[in-house]
N, C-alpha and C positions, 0 to 999 in steps of 0.2 A: 387248136384247130388240126385235126390228126394228119400228117403227110405221109406217104407212103413209099419207100424208098425202094429200088430196083437192085439188091446191091446183094453178093452173095457172103454170107457166112465169115467168118473168121479172115477174111480180109482185113488189109488195111483201111480203106473206105469205111467198111462195117463197122470198125473198130471206132473210127473219129466221131461216126454218128452216133455212136453208145457213149460216148466220153460226157461223162457228169451227168448223165441220165440214169435214173433206176429203172433197172430191167427185170420184164418178167420172169427169167429164170433165177432171182433173187426174193422177190416177193415175199417166198417162205420166211425171211429174215425176221423180218418185222410181223407178221401175220401170227408169230408164234405170239401167246400170252396177250390173246385177243382181249381187250378190256381192262388190261394192268401194265405196269411201266415197260419201257421194251428190253430186254437183253442184250447180255454182251453179244450177241450175233446181226443183231440190229444195230448196237452203237457201234461197231464195227464196218458195218456197210456203208453205216450215215459220215462216219470219219472218210473212207475210201471215196466215197462220192462229194465232199466234201473238196476233198482235197484236190480232186479232180477239176473242178469249177474253178477253184480260186488258181490253177496252175496251169490251165487250161489244155493237158495234157492225162490222156490216159494214166490210171497206175501203174505203177513198174511190175508189182507184185502179180503176175496172171497161175495161178495155181491148176493142177494139171496131173492127173497120175494115169495109171494103166487103164484101167476102167474107162476116164473119158479118151482118151486114144483109140482105145478098140470103138467107141461109138461113132469116131468121125471118119474108122477106117469102112466100118461096117453101114453106115449110115443108107452111100446108095442102094446096097443089095436089100436092106428093110424096105426101100420107097420102092424101089422095082416088084418086090413081092406084094407090097400095098395095092400098088395100081393093079397087079392081075387081079389079087383076090376080090378087091373091090370096083373092078372093071373102070378105074378112073386116071385122067389126070392130072397127077402133080406137079405147079409151078411153084416156081421160085418164092420162099417164102418172105425176102428181102428184109425189110425195118419199118416199122411202125413207130413212128416218130411222133409223140404227143406231147410235146415239149422239155416238161420237166422229166419224164417216164416214155416206158417205149416197149416194144419188143420185137422179138425174132422167131414168130413159130418155121417149124423144117418147113411146113411146106404150105402152098393155097390149094384147095378142091374146089373148083366151079368158082363160085360166088358168093357161098356159103359157107364153106367150110376151111377148117386147118388140120393141121397134123402136128403131132408132136411123136417122135420115134427115140424109142429107148434103147440101145442094144445091150445088153444085160446080162448077168452070167446065169449058168443053170439053174442056182438055188432062189435069185430074183424071180429069172421066169417062170418059174416052178410056182412060184407063192402069186404070184399072180394069177396066172393059172387057176389055184386052189382057190382064189379071194373070189376072181370071177367078177372083176369090177379093176380098175386103173389102181395102180400104184399108188396111195394117201401121199407119201410123200413127194409127192409131182402135183398135188391138190392144186396151190394155189401160183402154178405156172399155169395152170390149163385155165382155171379159169379168169386169171388176166389176160390167156390169148382171147379169150371172148370177148372182155372187156375193150383191151388193147384195140383187138380187130372190128369189132362191132359186128363179126361173122354170128350165125345161128349156131355151130355146133361146133366141136372140138374132136379128131380120133388121138385117142392115146395109141399108141402101136409098141408092144412090147415083142422085139426080136432077138431069139440067142441062136448063134446058130449052131452048138454045140446038140440043139433038138435036132433028130432026124426029119427031113424033108417030109411024111408021111404024118409027123404028130406035133403038129401047130408049133414049128419055128415062131412062126406071125402069131400075133395074137391084138385085137380090135377091141375097144372098147371106145362108146361115144359118147360125150356129155353134150347135153342138149339146153343151149342156151336159157330157153323157158324153164327148164328144172333148175337153175341156179343163180335167180334174180335174185335172194335174198345173201348167198355169197358174194356178187359180185357189189351187192350195197355195201357189205362189210368190208370188200377189199376199196374201195372209193373212198370208207371211210378214214380206214385204217392206214391208206396210204397217204392222205393226205397231211393227219397226225405227222406220219416220218417224213415226208417233205420239209414239214416244220420242226425238225429234229433237226435234217441237216442245215437250215437255216441257223439255230442255235447254234450247230455241230461249228461253222464256219464261223459265226459271230464269236463263239472261244475262241479260234483261233485267231482272230484280229482283235479278241483280248475287248470284245466290243458288249459284248455280253454276260451276264454275273449267272452265277450257281443259281442262285435264287428262281430266276426265271426257266430252268429245267423246269420248276412245279406246273409253268402257265401251260407247256403244252396239254392238251387235250386228248386224254386215254379212253377209248370207246372196243 
């Protein structure tokens, strides 16, 4: 059963709610190599979540870089420009808690939509402009927004402060739920397999599971 929490991103309460849960921003870790055994990124993420569940505390390893910092700083400007461009009000995305997993969209739009804002460098923004679609690196995060929130659409928002105001510093591409049903099904199936991998990893840590039992995890 889904429960929505009206909390701000990157706060202590927000981090506590996400502890031990698989979150949409990391769905790409296990969606790679669909139909095959999980890769190293999935295994590392499963270990992180397993340890968080066991210790009941957030992992001490928090990755951050200059691009992520820029994103945090520029998100309010991108949100404001999006509201003007689309003539809408964006409210807090909060945290959608679905038990073993959850999602924190960057904002909610009305009762039907969510947004995902990426503040990016000029080359990345230009590539999105040329592609005329969302950045594929974030495909499964966007699909995750649709799945976890139950909403009808998600707007991918690319913002680059280096672009002149009159030349597309803000680009918006929309994914409709009705066009992504197959991908949502794929996500749900693979995510359950990943949750099984987390359970197996916890068992190995506690020495309750054997290496052979890893082969019992279904890969689809």
